[in-house]
C-alpha positions in Angstrom: 74.1 290.6 235.4 73.4 287.1 234.4 70.1 285.8 235.9 69.2 282.1 236.0 65.8 281.0 237.3 65.9 277.2 237.4 63.5 274.4 238.2 65.8 271.5 237.4 69.5 270.7 237.6 69.4 269.3 234.0 69.2 272.9 232.8 67.7 271.7 229.5 65.7 274.9 229.0 68.7 277.1 229.6 71.3 275.5 227.4 71.2 278.0 224.6 71.9 281.0 226.9 74.1 279.1 229.3 76.3 276.7 227.4 79.0 277.1 224.9 79.0 273.3 224.3 77.4 270.2 225.7 79.1 266.8 225.5 77.2 263.6 226.3 79.2 260.8 228.0 78.3 257.4 229.2 77.9 258.9 232.7 75.8 262.0 231.7 76.6 265.4 230.4 79.5 267.9 230.6 78.5 271.5 229.9 81.1 274.2 229.0 79.8 277.5 230.1 79.8 280.5 227.8 82.8 282.8 228.4 80.5 285.8 228.8 79.1 284.2 231.9 82.0 282.1 233.3 85.1 280.2 232.5 84.7 276.5 233.4 82.2 273.7 233.3 79.6 271.7 235.1 78.7 268.0 234.9 75.4 266.3 235.5 75.8 262.7 236.6 72.9 260.2 236.8 73.7 257.2 239.0 72.1 253.7 238.8 71.2 253.9 242.5 68.9 256.9 241.7 71.1 259.6 243.2 72.2 262.5 241.0 75.2 264.8 241.3 76.0 268.1 239.7 79.8 269.0 239.8 80.8 272.6 239.1 84.1 274.2 238.5 84.2 277.7 237.1 85.1 281.4 237.6 82.4 284.0 237.0 83.1 286.6 234.4 79.9 288.6 235.1 77.7 289.4 238.1 75.0 286.8 238.6 71.9 285.6 240.4 70.6 282.0 240.4 67.3 281.3 241.9 65.2 278.0 242.2 61.6 278.4 241.4 58.5 276.3 240.5 60.1 272.9 241.2 57.8 269.9 240.6 60.2 267.2 241.6 60.3 266.1 245.2 63.9 265.8 246.4 66.5 267.0 248.9 69.6 268.8 247.7 72.9 268.3 249.6 75.1 271.3 248.9 78.9 271.1 249.4 80.5 274.4 248.6 84.1 275.6 248.2 83.7 279.2 246.9 86.1 282.1 246.7 83.5 284.9 246.8 83.7 288.1 244.9 83.3 291.5 246.6 79.6 290.7 247.1 78.2 287.2 247.6 75.2 285.9 249.4 73.1 282.7 249.9 69.3 283.1 249.9 67.6 280.3 251.8 64.1 280.0 253.2 63.4 283.7 252.8 66.6 284.7 254.6 69.8 286.0 253.0 73.3 285.5 254.5 76.3 287.5 253.2 79.8 286.0 252.7 81.3 289.0 250.9 85.0 288.7 249.8 85.6 285.4 251.8 86.6 281.9 251.3 83.2 280.3 251.8 82.8 276.5 252.6 79.6 274.9 253.7 77.7 271.6 253.8 73.9 271.9 254.1 70.6 270.4 252.9 67.7 272.1 251.2 64.2 270.9 250.3 63.2 271.3 246.6 60.0 273.1 247.8 61.7 275.9 249.7 63.2 279.1 248.2 66.9 278.9 247.5 69.4 281.0 245.5 72.8 282.5 245.1 73.9 285.9 244.0 77.2 287.8 243.7 79.7 289.7 241.6 82.2 288.5 239.0 85.5 287.0 240.0 83.8 284.4 242.3 85.4 280.9 241.9 83.1 278.0 242.3 84.0 274.4 243.2 80.8 272.7 244.2 79.2 269.3 244.5 75.4 269.1 244.7 73.8 265.8 245.4 70.1 265.3 244.4 68.5 262.9 246.8 65.0 261.6 245.9 62.9 261.6 249.1 61.9 257.9 248.5 65.6 257.0 248.3 66.3 258.6 251.7 63.5 256.7 253.3 64.5 253.4 251.7 68.2 253.6 252.4 68.5 255.8 255.6 65.1 255.5 257.2 66.4 254.3 260.6 68.7 257.3 261.1 66.7 259.9 259.3 63.1 260.2 260.7 60.6 262.8 259.7 61.0 264.3 263.2 64.8 264.7 262.7 64.3 266.3 259.3 61.8 268.7 260.8 64.3 269.7 263.5 67.0 270.3 260.8 64.8 272.4 258.5 63.6 274.4 261.5 67.2 275.7 261.8 66.4 277.8 258.7 69.4 279.8 257.5 71.5 278.5 260.5 71.8 275.3 258.4 74.6 277.1 256.6 76.7 276.8 259.7 75.4 273.5 261.1 78.0 271.1 259.5 81.6 272.0 258.7 83.6 271.2 255.6 86.1 269.1 257.5 89.1 267.0 256.2 87.0 263.9 255.6 84.5 265.8 253.4 87.5 267.5 251.7 89.1 264.2 250.8 85.9 262.6 249.5 84.9 265.6 247.4 88.4 265.8 245.9 88.0 262.2 244.8 84.7 263.1 243.1 86.2 266.1 241.5 89.4 264.5 240.2 88.3 261.0 239.2 89.1 260.5 235.5 86.3 260.1 233.0 86.9 256.4 232.2 84.4 253.7 231.6 84.5 253.1 235.4 83.9 256.7 236.3 80.2 256.4 237.1 80.5 253.4 239.5 83.5 254.9 241.3 82.0 258.3 241.6 78.6 256.9 242.8 80.4 255.1 245.7 82.0 258.4 246.8 78.8 260.4 246.5 76.9 257.7 248.4 79.4 257.8 251.3 79.2 261.6 251.4 75.4 261.5 251.6 75.4 258.8 254.3 78.1 260.7 256.3 76.1 263.9 256.2 72.9 262.3 257.5 74.7 260.4 260.2 76.4 263.6 261.4 73.1 265.4 261.3 71.4 262.7 263.4 74.2 262.6 266.0 74.3 266.4 266.3 70.5 266.9 266.6 70.2 263.9 269.0 72.9 265.2 271.3 71.4 268.7 271.1 68.0 267.4 272.1 69.4 265.4 275.0 71.3 268.5 276.2 68.1 270.6 276.2 66.2 267.9 278.0 69.0 267.8 280.7 68.9 271.6 281.1 65.1 271.5 281.5 65.4 268.9 284.2 68.1 270.9 286.0 66.0 274.1 285.8 
């Protein structure tokens, strides 16, 4: 089993054991994963607007566990997953573990860098993922009106139910496909940043609407009772 305990999505400390090769582009880095671990790659993109994205596309050749630990940076991570799971696959979030064994697993959810998070499973799993790193000051600066501390608290109080809160619908699918398939030209960073920003804004708008409506429904039921 390949075990990765990470505290940064730059993975600088893990490159010797993780990467077959690393190529630096004008937009960031592309890492080809060692065949003993997986067949495929991931990219790390650093955008001028301070968001960061990690794009992954690989098939696992060994059992694995990846677990976040000892993170110093203060950020939110928006996870957008399209995964064909192996015979065993689970998501570990906020001290809970949810199994998605032998399934096509799609999800859109948010984690805080300070909470436990990880993935584990068996070889054969196929990963197509977009992870968006959102600095907390960026969120307040750009989406403060629709994303209050109270709203975020309600969301994180959902705990592992966050994995089912938002659906990977056709709009997400179209936007993520554009991020995954945009060619690596000189315009790549600007074009990809625009798609990533729209995805981020869409997620928080949907979160706000859902939690606001849920709160109103509960208040109505309390009044009726």
